[in-house]
C-alpha positions in Angstrom: -47.4 -34.3 46.6 -49.6 -31.2 47.2 -49.0 -28.8 50.0 -50.6 -25.4 50.9 -48.8 -22.1 51.5 -51.7 -20.3 53.1 -54.6 -20.6 50.6 -52.3 -21.4 47.7 -51.9 -25.0 46.5 -48.4 -26.0 45.5 -47.5 -29.3 43.8 -44.1 -30.7 44.6 -42.9 -32.6 41.6 -40.3 -35.4 41.2 -37.3 -33.9 39.5 -36.9 -31.0 41.9 -39.6 -28.7 40.6 -42.8 -27.1 41.9 -46.1 -26.3 40.0 -48.7 -23.6 40.7 -51.9 -24.7 39.1 -53.8 -21.4 39.1 -51.2 -19.6 37.0 -49.9 -22.8 35.4 -46.4 -21.9 36.5 -43.5 -24.4 36.6 -40.9 -23.2 39.2 -37.4 -24.4 39.7 -34.2 -22.8 41.2 -30.5 -23.0 41.0 -29.7 -24.5 37.6 -26.1 -23.1 37.9 -25.6 -23.7 34.1 -21.9 -23.6 33.3 -20.7 -24.7 36.8 -18.9 -27.7 35.4 -17.2 -25.5 32.8 -16.2 -23.1 35.6 -14.4 -25.9 37.4 -12.7 -27.0 34.1 -11.6 -23.4 33.5 -9.9 -23.6 36.9 -8.0 -26.8 36.0 -10.3 -29.4 37.5 -11.1 -32.5 35.5 -14.9 -32.3 35.5 -16.9 -34.2 32.8 -19.1 -32.3 30.4 -22.8 -33.0 29.9 -24.4 -31.7 33.1 -26.0 -28.6 31.3 -27.6 -30.7 28.6 -28.8 -33.2 31.2 -30.4 -30.6 33.4 -32.1 -28.7 30.6 -33.4 -32.0 29.1 -34.9 -32.9 32.5 -36.6 -29.5 32.8 -38.0 -29.8 29.2 -39.4 -33.3 30.1 -41.1 -31.9 33.2 -42.5 -29.0 31.1 -43.8 -31.4 28.5 -45.6 -33.4 31.3 -47.1 -30.4 33.2 -47.7 -28.1 30.2 -47.1 -24.9 32.0 -47.8 -21.4 30.6 -44.5 -20.2 31.9 -41.3 -21.4 33.6 -40.0 -19.4 36.6 -36.4 -19.8 37.7 -36.0 -18.7 41.3 -32.4 -17.5 40.8 -28.9 -18.7 39.8 -29.7 -19.7 36.3 -26.0 -19.4 35.5 -23.0 -20.1 37.7 -20.3 -17.6 36.7 -18.9 -15.7 33.8 -16.2 -18.3 33.4 -18.9 -20.9 32.8 -20.5 -18.9 30.0 -18.7 -20.7 27.2 -19.9 -20.6 23.6 -21.2 -24.1 23.9 -23.2 -23.3 27.0 -24.7 -20.2 25.4 -25.5 -22.0 22.2 -27.1 -24.9 24.2 -29.3 -22.6 26.2 -30.4 -20.6 23.2 -31.4 -23.7 21.3 -33.2 -25.0 24.4 -35.2 -21.7 24.7 -36.2 -22.0 21.0 -37.3 -25.6 21.5 -39.1 -24.8 24.7 -41.5 -22.2 23.2 -42.5 -20.9 26.6 -42.0 -17.6 28.5 -39.1 -17.8 31.0 -38.9 -15.5 34.0 -35.8 -15.3 36.2 -35.8 -13.9 39.7 -32.3 -12.7 39.8 -29.9 -14.7 42.0 -26.6 -13.9 43.6 -24.8 -15.7 40.8 -26.7 -14.0 38.0 -25.7 -10.8 36.2 -28.2 -8.7 34.2 -25.5 -7.8 31.7 -25.3 -11.4 30.6 -28.9 -11.5 29.4 -28.6 -8.3 27.3 -25.2 -9.2 26.0 -26.3 -12.6 24.7 -29.9 -11.5 23.9 -31.5 -14.2 25.9 -35.3 -13.7 25.6 -35.9 -13.9 29.4 -37.6 -11.4 31.8 -35.3 -10.7 34.8 -36.7 -9.3 38.0 -35.8 -9.2 41.7 -39.0 -11.0 42.7 -42.4 -12.0 41.3 -45.9 -12.3 42.7 -47.7 -15.4 41.6 -51.0 -16.9 42.9 -50.6 -14.9 46.1 -47.0 -16.0 46.7 -43.8 -14.0 46.4 -41.2 -15.9 44.3 -37.6 -14.7 44.8 -34.1 -16.2 45.1 -33.0 -15.7 48.7 -35.4 -16.9 51.5 -34.2 -14.0 53.6 -35.9 -11.7 51.2 -39.3 -13.2 51.9 -41.3 -11.2 54.4 -42.2 -13.2 57.5 -45.8 -12.1 57.2 -46.2 -13.4 53.6 -46.1 -16.7 51.8 -43.5 -17.4 49.3 -41.1 -19.6 47.3 -37.3 -19.3 47.1 -34.1 -21.2 46.3 -30.5 -20.4 47.1 -29.9 -22.7 50.1 -29.8 -26.0 48.3 -31.7 -27.6 51.2 -30.8 -31.0 52.6 -31.1 -33.0 55.7 -29.3 -36.0 57.3 -31.3 -39.1 58.0 -30.2 -41.0 61.1 -29.1 -44.6 60.3 -27.3 -45.4 63.5 -25.5 -43.6 66.3 -22.5 -43.0 64.0 -24.0 -43.1 60.5 -26.3 -40.8 58.6 -27.5 -40.3 55.0 -27.6 -36.9 53.5 -30.5 -36.2 51.1 -31.8 -33.3 49.1 -35.3 -32.0 48.9 -37.9 -29.4 49.5 -38.1 -27.5 52.9 -41.2 -25.7 54.1 -40.4 -23.3 56.9 -43.2 -22.5 59.4 -45.9 -23.5 56.8 -45.1 -20.2 55.0 -41.9 -20.4 52.9 -41.1 -23.2 50.4 -37.3 -23.5 49.7 -36.7 -25.4 46.5 -33.9 -27.9 46.0 -31.2 -27.0 43.6 -32.4 -28.2 40.2 -28.8 -28.8 39.0 -27.6 -32.3 39.8 -24.1 -31.0 39.8 -24.8 -28.7 42.7 -24.3 -29.9 46.3 -26.7 -30.0 49.2 -26.5 -28.0 52.4 -28.0 -29.6 55.5 -30.2 -27.0 57.1 -31.4 -26.6 60.7 -35.1 -27.5 61.1 -37.5 -26.4 63.8 -40.5 -28.4 64.9 -42.7 -26.2 62.6 -40.6 -27.1 59.5 -41.3 -29.9 57.0 -39.0 -31.7 54.6 -40.0 -33.5 51.5 -37.9 -35.6 49.2 -38.2 -37.9 46.2 -38.3 -41.6 46.9 -38.7 -44.0 44.0 -40.3 -41.3 41.8 -42.7 -40.1 44.5 -42.5 -37.0 46.7 -42.8 -38.1 50.4 -42.5 -36.2 53.7 -39.7 -37.2 56.0 -40.9 -37.5 59.6 -39.2 -34.9 61.8 -38.0 -37.5 64.3 -35.7 -39.0 61.5 -33.9 -35.8 60.8 -30.8 -34.3 62.3 -28.7 -31.3 61.5 
């Protein structure tokens, strides 16, 4: 599915990612690596494997689109408690296998000290300008007058099934044709239903294809 933010074409990809063709940039947000380990550290019986699964999915998308760089719009890691030796080793091996530059626009869960301490070869910046778009973590940091891409909100909506039943889904939200809010890439991270205005659009993956959800089917 292709959309336009001003003059810039953005491809919305199955698997919760976006692609900018001009700069060959693959953009995702909110991986929250180590989140499951954080829960286990606090005594909750959460299964392992979500980190490896999410990184494998991202590598598969990269192999398909062949980007020149991967941009993570914040919250690469979840917390200090989740930075276990296994998570660090897994991520370092993934970076070596990826063989692509990775840029992180710092999220509220990220700490710059982690990247110097563990010598992750990643550029960390508050925001980035790509193809005429501002890429950052929090949509509130995107100027109203400019086009941009962000994450942070883990956007979702409820689809009306009946007067009493609804289905919650995750996806991409476009606010006022200017700001694209990416879904959380992590499959272990929840979804937050967001309020939509008549100018907003919502896209989700259905059977491997990105489709727009008609506004009359949504509720908040």
